All heavy atoms as an XYZ file, in Angstrom:
654
protein
N      10.033     12.202     17.636
C       9.951     10.752     17.867
C      10.825     10.400     19.120
O      10.404      9.561     19.854
C      10.476     10.005     16.691
C      10.494      8.485     16.948
S      11.225      7.557     15.589
C      12.897      8.033     15.739
N      12.013     10.974     19.251
C      12.874     10.577     20.343
C      12.285     11.040     21.724
O      12.606     10.474     22.703
C      14.243     11.138     20.142
C      14.987     10.478     19.015
C      15.058     11.040     17.798
C      15.521      9.198     19.197
C      15.726     10.362     16.759
C      16.156      8.527     18.175
C      16.249      9.153     16.923
N      11.457     12.019     21.697
C      10.801     12.477     22.937
C       9.510     11.713     23.256
O       9.083     11.684     24.371
C      10.509     13.981     22.834
N       8.933     11.125     22.220
C       7.659     10.535     22.429
C       7.475      9.145     21.750
O       8.297      8.265     22.006
N       6.463      9.087     20.939
C       6.127      7.774     20.363
C       6.345      7.749     18.845
O       7.213      8.455     18.339
N       5.526      7.022     18.269
C       5.693      6.820     16.810
C       4.947      7.852     16.026
O       4.171      8.678     16.523
C       5.087      5.444     16.454
C       3.627      5.320     16.751
C       3.025      5.070     17.945
C       2.554      5.546     15.814
N       1.673      5.104     17.865
C       1.359      5.390     16.500
C       2.475      5.833     14.462
C       0.138      5.498     15.899
C       1.278      5.963     13.868
C       0.107      5.813     14.593
N       5.207      7.918     14.709
C       4.442      8.799     13.805
C       4.298      8.117     12.474
O       5.003      7.193     12.138
C       5.046     10.196     13.650
C       6.356     10.207     12.831
C       6.291     10.478     11.507
C       7.581     10.045     13.446
C       7.447     10.500     10.739
C       8.744     10.062     12.702
C       8.703     10.326     11.342
N       3.279      8.560     11.716
C       3.041      7.967     10.442
C       2.627      9.021      9.410
O       1.963     10.034      9.756
C       1.853      6.988     10.583
C       1.506      6.269      9.294
S       0.240      5.000      9.637
C      -0.348      4.652      8.034
N       3.063      8.859      8.201
C       2.670      9.755      7.093
C       2.125      8.840      5.970
O       2.579      7.736      5.773
C       3.844     10.600      6.577
C       4.232     11.695      7.523
C       5.022      9.849      6.163
N       1.122      9.330      5.251
C       0.430      8.516      4.252
C       0.532      9.123      2.885
O       0.520     10.356      2.717
C      -1.025      8.301      4.626
C      -1.204      7.533      5.879
C      -2.669      7.285      6.245
O      -3.454      8.262      6.220
N      -3.033      6.063      6.539
N       0.628      8.254      1.906
C       0.643      8.663      0.454
C       1.637      9.776      0.248
O       1.361     10.728     -0.460
C      -0.747      9.089      0.054
C      -1.789      7.947      0.180
O      -1.350      6.762      0.196
O      -2.976      8.213      0.269
N       2.825      9.591      0.716
C       3.906     10.572      0.586
C       4.662     10.324     -0.738
O       5.054      9.156     -1.008
C       4.923     10.466      1.738
O       4.202     10.719      2.934
C       6.022     11.495      1.611
N       4.756     11.362     -1.544
C       5.470     11.194     -2.819
C       6.953     11.072     -2.497
O       7.479     11.823     -1.737
C       5.199     12.420     -3.723
C       5.810     12.229     -5.097
C       5.380     13.381     -5.991
N       5.865     14.596     -5.459
C       6.282     15.614     -6.195
N       6.307     15.523     -7.501
N       6.733     16.739     -5.658
N       7.574     10.111     -3.145
C       8.965      9.823     -2.891
C       9.660      9.481     -4.207
O       9.363      8.406     -4.823
C       9.052      8.646     -1.941
C      10.382      8.424     -1.293
C      10.741      9.205     -0.181
C      11.250      7.454     -1.794
C      11.995      8.976      0.423
C      12.502      7.272     -1.210
C      12.873      8.023     -0.119
N      10.559     10.295     -4.696
C      11.251      9.989     -5.954
C      12.194      8.829     -5.776
O      12.928      8.741     -4.777
C      11.982     11.269     -6.290
C      12.176     11.975     -5.025
C      10.991     11.569     -4.142
N      12.124      7.852     -6.667
C      13.013      6.659     -6.638
C      13.709      6.528     -7.975
O      13.258      7.115     -8.976
C      12.238      5.367     -6.346
O      11.208      5.197     -7.274
C      11.586      5.434     -4.947
N      14.753      5.779     -7.975
C      15.476      5.478     -9.260
C      15.505      4.004     -9.514
O      15.874      3.246     -8.630
C      16.901      6.051     -9.147
C      16.994      7.542     -9.166
C      16.909      8.224     -8.004
C      17.090      8.223    -10.372
C      16.961      9.612     -7.978
C      17.156      9.613    -10.375
C      17.066     10.326     -9.173
N      15.060      3.631    -10.701
C      15.086      2.228    -11.131
C      15.668      2.171    -12.530
O      15.217      2.960    -13.398
C      13.668      1.630    -11.132
C      13.100      1.518     -9.750
C      11.773      0.808     -9.770
N      11.213      0.805     -8.407
C      10.149      0.135     -8.076
N       9.511     -0.585     -8.990
N       9.661      0.172     -6.863
N      16.642      1.339    -12.682
C      17.341      1.186    -13.989
C      17.799      2.546    -14.486
O      17.722      2.820    -15.679
C      16.377      0.549    -15.018
O      15.965     -0.713    -14.555
N      18.242      3.381    -13.569
C      18.799      4.685    -13.954
C      17.775      5.749    -14.289
O      18.118      6.862    -14.641
N      16.504      5.428    -14.155
C      15.414      6.395    -14.468
C      14.683      6.765    -13.185
O      14.439      5.908    -12.321
C      14.404      5.808    -15.468
C      15.002      5.423    -16.825
C      13.955      4.698    -17.648
C      15.537      6.626    -17.556
N      14.357      8.036    -13.042
C      13.589      8.478    -11.874
C      12.135      8.252    -12.096
O      11.620      8.547    -13.142
C      13.863      9.968    -11.586
C      13.189     10.470    -10.345
C      13.471     11.892    -10.000
O      14.152     12.538    -10.726
N      12.906     12.393     -8.909
N      11.464      7.739    -11.097
C      10.001      7.631    -11.110
C       9.413      8.108     -9.764
O      10.093      8.062     -8.751
C       9.528      6.231    -11.485
C      10.231      5.125    -10.752
C       9.704      3.753    -11.045
O      10.085      3.170    -12.115
O       8.833      3.273    -10.310
N       8.220      8.588     -9.862
C       7.544      9.057     -8.622
C       6.743      7.881     -8.018
O       5.895      7.322     -8.718
C       6.602     10.243     -8.910
C       7.328     11.459     -9.434
C       8.282     12.017     -8.447
O       8.073     12.050     -7.248
N       9.417     12.506     -8.937
N       7.045      7.515     -6.825
C       6.293      6.503     -6.116
C       5.657      7.092     -4.916
O       6.095      8.182     -4.466
C       7.244      5.375     -5.665
C       8.136      4.756     -6.761
C       7.361      3.979     -7.768
N       6.755      2.797     -7.177
C       6.062      1.919     -7.934
N       5.926      2.120     -9.217
N       5.526      0.831     -7.376
N       4.647      6.470     -4.347
C       3.939      6.973     -3.139
C       3.971      5.905     -2.065
O       3.696      4.765     -2.338
C       2.503      7.334     -3.557
C       2.451      8.468     -4.518
C       2.627      8.302     -5.864
C       2.313      9.837     -4.027
C       2.564      9.378     -6.744
C       2.249     10.886     -4.908
C       2.414     10.658     -6.254
O       2.435     11.699     -7.124
N       4.350      6.327     -0.874
C       4.543      5.392      0.243
C       3.821      5.864      1.490
O       3.656      7.067      1.747
C       6.034      5.240      0.569
C       6.837      4.586     -0.504
C       7.499      5.335     -1.539
C       7.025      3.190     -0.524
C       8.202      4.674     -2.492
C       7.711      2.590     -1.488
C       8.362      3.328     -2.477
O       9.067      2.729     -3.449
N       3.449      4.914      2.331
C       3.093      5.173      3.702
C       4.360      4.845      4.513
O       5.016      3.857      4.262
C       1.966      4.271      4.173
C       0.609      4.645      3.639
O       0.503      5.676      2.950
N      -0.382      3.863      3.845
N       4.667      5.676      5.501
C       5.829      5.491      6.374
C       5.340      5.481      7.803
O       4.516      6.395      8.172
C       6.825      6.604      6.253
C       7.557      6.624      4.943
C       7.088      7.465      3.878
C       8.669      5.906      4.742
C       7.754      7.470      2.686
C       9.356      5.919      3.555
C       8.925      6.713      2.528
N       5.739      4.536      8.557
C       5.462      4.533     10.055
C       6.817      4.349     10.731
O       7.570      3.453     10.361
C       4.523      3.350     10.403
N       7.127      5.250     11.659
C       8.365      5.207     12.341
C       8.105      5.112     13.829
O       7.275      5.862     14.383
C       9.277      6.444     12.024
C      10.621      6.389     12.738
C       9.446      6.576     10.517
N       8.826      4.192     14.484
C       8.604      4.010     15.978
C       9.967      3.866     16.636
O      10.861      3.205     16.094
C       7.787      2.731     16.147
O       7.561      2.496     17.494
N      10.085      4.453     17.816
C      11.364      4.283     18.539
C      11.435      2.870     19.083
O      10.467      2.275     19.481
C      11.255      5.331     19.700
C       9.789      5.580     19.837
C       9.160      5.388     18.521
N      12.688      2.386     19.102
C      12.966      1.119     19.738
C      13.736      1.441     21.036
O      14.821      2.036     20.993
C      13.834      0.201     18.813
C      14.201     -1.104     19.499
C      13.150     -0.040     17.493
N      13.153      1.072     22.163
C      13.675      1.408     23.477
C      14.271      0.245     24.213
O      13.862     -0.902     24.007
C      12.641      2.104     24.305
C      12.033      3.322     23.661
C      10.893      3.884     24.517
N      10.204      4.985     23.890
C      10.618      6.259     23.934
N      11.707      6.561     24.676
N       9.952      7.182     23.322
N      15.242      0.542     25.080
C      15.761     -0.512     25.965
C      14.841     -0.601     27.236
O      13.838      0.079     27.306
C      17.218     -0.301     26.338
C      17.422      0.968     27.170
O      16.471      1.556     27.725
O      18.627      1.331     27.369
N      15.242     -1.440     28.170
C      14.428     -1.659     29.355
C      14.245     -0.392     30.176
O      13.253     -0.273     30.867
C      15.055     -2.746     30.208
N      15.167      0.508     30.053
C      15.081      1.812     30.801
C      14.320      2.900     30.043
O      14.161      4.014     30.546
C      16.457      2.298     31.142
C      17.205      1.390     32.075
O      16.557      0.798     32.999
O      18.461      1.182     31.912
N      13.852      2.593     28.839
C      13.139      3.532     28.042
C      14.025      4.415     27.212
O      13.493      5.321     26.472
N      15.277      4.155     27.116
C      16.185      4.938     26.325
C      16.044      4.482     24.853
O      16.038      3.284     24.546
C      17.687      4.721     26.763
C      18.626      5.463     25.802
C      17.845      5.245     28.236
N      15.957      5.452     23.931
C      15.768      5.145     22.509
C      17.110      4.631     21.959
O      18.122      5.307     22.058
C      15.292      6.347     21.671
C      15.275      5.998     20.208
C      13.946      6.788     22.211
N      17.123      3.427     21.459
C      18.260      2.827     20.870
C      18.344      2.939     19.323
O      19.403      2.981     18.711
C      18.369      1.297     21.247
C      18.403      1.021     22.728
C      18.374     -0.498     22.986
C      19.666      1.614     23.388
N      17.150      2.922     18.753
C      17.081      2.903     17.288
C      15.683      3.357     16.885
O      14.822      3.635     17.715
C      17.359      1.530     16.754
N      15.467      3.442     15.584
C      14.139      3.751     15.069
C      13.785      2.599     14.083
O      14.592      2.232     13.229
C      14.139      5.113     14.360
N      12.608      2.080     14.205
C      12.075      1.128     13.272
C      11.202      1.856     12.262
O      10.274      2.611     12.612
C      11.268      0.036     13.999
N      11.487      1.646     10.989
C      10.705      2.289      9.923
C      10.036      1.240      9.077
O      10.693      0.316      8.585
C      11.611      3.153      9.081
S      10.756      4.020      7.765
N       8.734      1.354      8.911
C       7.966      0.421      8.115
C       7.346      1.181      6.938
O       6.850      2.317      7.128
C       6.804     -0.203      8.955
C       7.309     -0.893     10.176
C       7.440     -0.204     11.385
C       7.765     -2.195     10.086
C       7.909     -0.837     12.513
C       8.261     -2.850     11.236
C       8.296     -2.158     12.464
N       7.462      0.634      5.719
C       6.937      1.350      4.565
C       6.050      0.363      3.785
O       6.164     -0.791      3.749
C       8.087      1.824      3.648
O       8.770      0.704      3.176
C       8.988      2.771      4.335
N       5.079      1.014      3.096
C       4.196      0.314      2.180
C       4.139      1.121      0.896
O       3.799      2.351      0.929
C       2.764      0.178      2.765
O       2.862     -0.497      4.020
C       1.853     -0.602      1.825
N       4.400      0.523     -0.247
C       4.283      1.202     -1.541
C       2.836      1.312     -1.889
O       2.131      0.314     -2.131
C       5.089      0.430     -2.561
C       5.122      1.131     -3.917
O       4.438      2.161     -4.119
O       5.879      0.677     -4.788
N       2.323      2.531     -1.990
C       0.901      2.775     -2.291
C       0.708      3.142     -3.748
O      -0.435      3.345     -4.178
C       0.397      3.940     -1.386
C       0.525      3.677      0.041
C      -0.715      3.049      0.585
N      -1.766      4.009      0.436
C      -3.028      3.700      0.269
N      -3.409      2.486      0.337
N      -3.987      4.598      0.147
N       1.753      3.147     -4.531
C       1.622      3.629     -5.918
C       0.609      2.811     -6.745
O      -0.246      3.397     -7.415
C       3.010      3.576     -6.617
O       3.958      4.293     -5.852
C       2.967      4.173     -8.009
N       0.600      1.500     -6.727
C      -0.401      0.708     -7.498
C      -1.858      1.077     -7.104
O      -2.680      1.285     -7.966
C      -0.069     -0.679     -7.238
C       1.355     -0.726     -6.825
C       1.551      0.599     -6.080
N      -2.130      1.187     -5.820
C      -3.493      1.449     -5.406
C      -3.879      2.880     -5.814
O      -5.017      3.095     -6.302
C      -3.601      1.295     -3.885
C      -5.024      1.530     -3.439
C      -5.278      1.114     -2.028
C      -6.759      1.310     -1.691
N      -7.125      0.604     -0.497
N      -2.981      3.832     -5.670
C      -3.314      5.202     -6.047
C      -3.515      5.310     -7.576
O      -4.386      6.059     -8.036
C      -2.263      6.182     -5.552
C      -2.156      6.305     -4.061
C      -0.981      7.202     -3.680
C      -3.412      6.819     -3.439
N      -2.762      4.557     -8.333
C      -2.936      4.531     -9.820
C      -4.320      4.056    -10.157
O      -5.015      4.586    -11.030
C      -1.870      3.697    -10.462
N      -4.760      2.945     -9.529
C      -6.129      2.440     -9.794
C      -7.136      3.440     -9.395
O      -8.165      3.656    -10.123
C      -6.315      1.069     -9.031
C      -7.782      0.667     -9.048
C      -5.446      0.014     -9.639
N      -7.021      4.098     -8.261
C      -7.949      5.115     -7.843
C      -8.062      6.264     -8.869
O      -9.103      6.747     -9.168
C      -7.604      5.673     -6.461
C      -7.839      4.725     -5.357
C      -7.311      5.196     -3.986
O      -6.530      6.122     -3.888
N      -7.778      4.550     -2.946
N      -6.890      6.631     -9.426
C      -6.868      7.695    -10.438
C      -7.587      7.197    -11.704
O      -8.339      7.929    -12.326
C      -5.442      8.036    -10.766
C      -5.343      9.229    -11.754
C      -3.938      9.619    -12.014
O      -2.986      8.789    -11.908
N      -3.708     10.835    -12.430
N      -7.377      5.961    -12.114
C      -8.029      5.380    -13.311
C      -9.568      5.357    -13.094
O     -10.326      5.653    -13.997
C      -7.473      4.058    -13.589
C      -6.048      4.059    -14.116
C      -5.381      2.686    -14.098
O      -6.044      1.681    -13.710
O      -4.204      2.645    -14.445
N      -9.986      4.957    -11.925
C     -11.439      4.917    -11.599
C     -12.015      6.307    -11.700
O     -13.119      6.538    -12.278
C     -11.645      4.278    -10.203
C     -11.387      2.817    -10.271
C     -13.128      4.543     -9.768
C     -11.370      2.134     -8.929
N     -11.310      7.317    -11.179
C     -11.740      8.669    -11.259
C     -11.909      9.184    -12.687
O     -12.870      9.906    -13.037
C     -10.798      9.602    -10.452
N     -10.992      8.772    -13.535
C     -11.065      9.141    -14.951
C     -12.319      8.533    -15.590
O     -13.053      9.200    -16.339
C      -9.803      8.727    -15.695
C      -8.619      9.605    -15.253
C      -9.958      8.855    -17.255
C      -7.252      9.142    -15.725
N     -12.524      7.235    -15.337
C     -13.705      6.572    -15.891
C     -14.985      7.229    -15.371
O     -15.943      7.497    -16.141
C     -13.687      5.043    -15.534
C     -15.024      4.404    -15.936
C     -12.526      4.365    -16.266
N     -15.075      7.489    -14.087
C     -16.237      8.154    -13.500
C     -16.455      9.539    -14.116
O     -17.610      9.995    -14.318
C     -16.156      8.226    -11.988
C     -16.279      6.827    -11.391
C     -16.050      6.828     -9.865
O     -15.553      7.834     -9.306
O     -16.398      5.861     -9.252
N     -15.368     10.245    -14.402
C     -15.507     11.602    -15.030
C     -16.091     11.526    -16.436
O     -16.629     12.503    -16.925
C     -14.166     12.301    -15.106
N     -16.064     10.346    -17.053
C     -16.645     10.138    -18.394
C     -17.941      9.393    -18.313
O     -18.294      8.633    -19.265
C     -15.600      9.414    -19.274
C     -14.449     10.248    -19.702
N     -13.332     10.403    -18.911
C     -14.224     11.012    -20.762
C     -12.486     11.219    -19.481
N     -12.993     11.608    -20.631
N     -18.643      9.461    -17.236
C     -19.925      8.888    -17.122
C     -19.901      7.349    -16.922
O     -20.862      6.667    -17.176
N     -18.719      6.833    -16.452
C     -18.620      5.448    -16.225
C     -18.294      4.587    -17.422
O     -18.267      3.387    -17.352
N     -17.962      5.237    -18.567
C     -17.669      4.472    -19.747
C     -16.558      5.152    -20.526
O     -16.635      6.324    -20.797
C     -18.934      4.407    -20.598
C     -18.774      3.575    -21.877
C     -20.105      3.405    -22.558
N     -19.977      2.573    -23.726
C     -19.999      3.029    -24.971
N     -20.173      4.300    -25.189
N     -19.855      2.204    -25.995
N     -15.550      4.328    -20.910
C     -14.473      4.820    -21.794
C     -14.370      3.747    -22.925
O     -14.353      2.569    -22.651
C     -13.117      4.948    -21.054
C     -13.183      6.091    -20.052
C     -12.013      5.239    -22.057
C     -11.936      6.325    -19.301
N     -14.293      4.268    -24.148
C     -14.329      3.376    -25.283
C     -13.028      3.688    -26.098
O     -12.677      4.836    -26.288
C     -15.490      3.653    -26.135
C     -15.696      2.639    -27.236
C     -15.343      2.806    -28.527
C     -16.271      1.344    -27.118
N     -15.669      1.667    -29.242
C     -16.280      0.759    -28.368
C     -16.822      0.651    -26.026
C     -16.703     -0.531    -28.595
C     -17.273     -0.619    -26.272
C     -17.211     -1.185    -27.509
N     -12.372      2.628    -26.573
C     -11.178      2.787    -27.430
C     -11.313      1.920    -28.653
O     -11.854      0.821    -28.634
C      -9.966      2.370    -26.668
N     -10.961      2.493    -29.800
C     -11.024      1.772    -31.083
C      -9.713      2.005    -31.818
O      -9.128      3.064    -31.759
C     -12.143      2.302    -31.917
C     -13.546      2.102    -31.371
C     -14.641      2.660    -32.274
O     -14.337      3.284    -33.285
O     -15.844      2.442    -31.966
N      -9.300      0.987    -32.576
C      -8.102      1.157    -33.425
C      -8.383      2.040    -34.558
O      -9.441      1.977    -35.194
C      -7.617     -0.210    -33.987
C      -6.981     -1.071    -32.900
O      -6.293     -0.552    -32.086
N      -7.146     -2.371    -32.945
N      -7.489      2.940    -34.857
C      -7.532      3.841    -36.013
C      -6.881      3.115    -37.230
O      -5.852      2.487    -37.057
C      -6.738      5.107    -35.772
C      -7.637      6.330    -35.687
O      -8.806      6.285    -35.901
N      -7.003      7.435    -35.263
N      -7.519      3.214    -38.410
C      -6.879      2.586    -39.585
C      -5.529      3.132    -39.887
O      -4.619      2.404    -40.268
C      -7.802      2.740    -40.836
C      -9.066      1.942    -40.735
O      -9.055      0.905    -39.987
O     -10.078      2.272    -41.385
N      -5.384      4.413    -39.586
C      -4.077      5.054    -39.873
C      -3.073      4.925    -38.694
O      -2.038      5.507    -38.732
N      -3.425      4.232    -37.677
C      -2.598      4.074    -36.507
C      -3.120      4.856    -35.297
O      -3.912      5.771    -35.458
N      -2.696      4.523    -34.172
C      -3.160      5.209    -33.018
C      -4.363      4.544    -32.387
O      -4.963      3.617    -32.921
N      -4.710      5.074    -31.232
C      -5.823      4.511    -30.491
C      -6.577      5.667    -29.772
O      -6.167      6.078    -28.723
C      -5.300      3.529    -29.412
C      -6.295      2.755    -28.632
C      -7.071      1.770    -29.532
C      -5.634      1.955    -27.538
N      -7.604      6.172    -30.461
C      -8.356      7.292    -29.824
C      -9.293      6.796    -28.698
O      -9.893      5.722    -28.846
C      -9.136      7.895    -31.000
C      -9.337      6.716    -31.895
C      -8.123      5.873    -31.769
N      -9.358      7.544    -27.658
C     -10.273      7.237    -26.575
C     -11.417      8.220    -26.645
O     -11.243      9.394    -26.851
C      -9.577      7.375    -25.199
C      -8.615      6.296    -24.947
C      -7.292      6.374    -25.355
C      -9.029      5.130    -24.222
C      -6.400      5.392    -25.054
C      -8.105      4.132    -23.952
C      -6.786      4.228    -24.422
N     -12.630      7.713    -26.431
C     -13.768      8.565    -26.477
C     -14.585      8.266    -25.221
O     -14.495      7.249    -24.572
C     -14.653      8.355    -27.701
O     -15.022      6.974    -27.765
C     -13.890      8.753    -28.939
């Protein structure tokens, strides 16, 4: 980056901690040098987007499609919720 321009990575797994618990989140990262008038790199600007919700929906759609486009759930009298 310091020799050239910006770079970007997509859907990168990034462990985070919330309320003391670790969870796996997925982010897009874009990093770009911030230069002065002479072109000297003074800093790096980093932009992130949390992609976890979108990737979760894509995974859920793939599960439904793997079951012919239909998933059914019914309450069990003895408890539990079987999916068919």
